[in-house]
C-alpha positions as CSV (number, residue, x, y, z in Angstrom):
1,M,-3.8,0.6,-14.8
2,S,-6.9,0.3,-12.8
3,L,-7.3,-0.3,-9.2
4,S,-8.7,-3.8,-9.9
5,E,-5.5,-4.6,-11.5
6,L,-3.3,-3.1,-8.7
7,R,-5.3,-5.1,-6.2
8,T,-4.1,-8.4,-7.5
9,K,-0.3,-7.2,-6.7
10,D,1.8,-8.0,-4.1
11,V,3.5,-5.0,-2.6
12,I,7.1,-5.7,-1.4
13,N,9.5,-3.6,0.5
14,L,12.9,-3.6,-1.1
15,P,15.3,-2.9,1.8
16,D,13.9,-5.9,3.8
17,G,12.2,-8.1,1.4
18,R,9.1,-8.0,3.3
19,L,5.7,-8.7,1.9
20,L,3.4,-5.9,2.8
21,G,0.3,-7.3,1.3
22,K,-1.9,-6.4,-1.7
23,V,-3.1,-2.9,-2.5
24,I,-6.5,-2.1,-0.6
25,D,-7.0,1.6,-1.6
26,L,-5.6,4.8,-3.1
27,E,-5.4,8.0,-2.2
28,F,-6.0,11.2,-4.5
29,C,-5.3,14.8,-4.6
30,A,-8.6,16.4,-4.5
31,Q,-7.0,19.5,-6.6
32,D,-5.7,17.8,-9.5
33,G,-6.7,14.2,-9.2
34,C,-3.2,12.8,-9.0
35,V,-2.7,9.6,-7.1
36,E,-0.8,10.5,-3.9
37,A,-0.4,7.2,-2.3
38,I,-1.3,3.5,-2.2
39,V,-2.7,1.8,0.9
40,V,-1.9,-1.7,2.1
41,P,-3.3,-3.7,5.1
42,G,-1.7,-2.4,8.2
43,P,-1.1,-4.2,11.5
44,F,-4.4,-4.8,13.3
45,H,-5.5,-5.6,16.8
46,V,-8.4,-7.9,18.1
47,G,-10.4,-4.6,19.1
48,Q,-10.5,-3.2,15.7
49,I,-11.8,-6.5,14.4
50,L,-14.5,-6.5,16.9
51,K,-15.1,-2.6,16.1
52,G,-15.3,-3.4,12.4
53,E,-12.4,-0.8,11.9
54,R,-10.1,-1.1,9.0
55,T,-6.6,0.3,9.2
56,G,-3.8,0.5,6.4
57,L,-0.3,1.3,5.8
58,V,-0.3,4.5,3.7
59,I,2.9,4.4,1.1
60,P,3.4,7.6,-0.5
61,W,3.7,7.6,-4.4
62,P,7.4,8.9,-4.5
63,L,8.4,5.7,-2.4
64,I,7.3,3.3,-5.3
65,E,10.1,2.1,-7.2
66,K,8.6,0.0,-9.8
67,I,5.1,-1.6,-10.9
68,G,5.5,-4.7,-12.5
69,D,3.3,-7.6,-13.9
70,D,3.0,-9.1,-10.4
71,V,4.4,-6.8,-7.9
72,V,4.9,-3.3,-6.6
73,L,8.2,-2.7,-5.3
74,V,8.4,-0.1,-2.7
75,N,11.4,1.5,-0.6
76,L,10.0,2.4,2.9
77,P,12.6,3.5,5.4
78,Q,13.7,1.0,7.8
79,E,11.8,0.9,11.2
80,G,13.9,1.2,14.5
């Protein structure tokens, strides 16, 4: 599967059913080239937009439960 294919999939958090967005980036291990995490858009503030900053929510690979035809299911711990 390519990054361009992953970018078309919605990322859903299983515990609360929340739509986290679409994959915007991947993180790799420099040593072995394995994917360590996916990145989805994170919360943003007006100041970040004005500065041109882009933040993302990093989801470690072990928290990905399933990559399907249309969605990526993840199991993020509950906030709170």
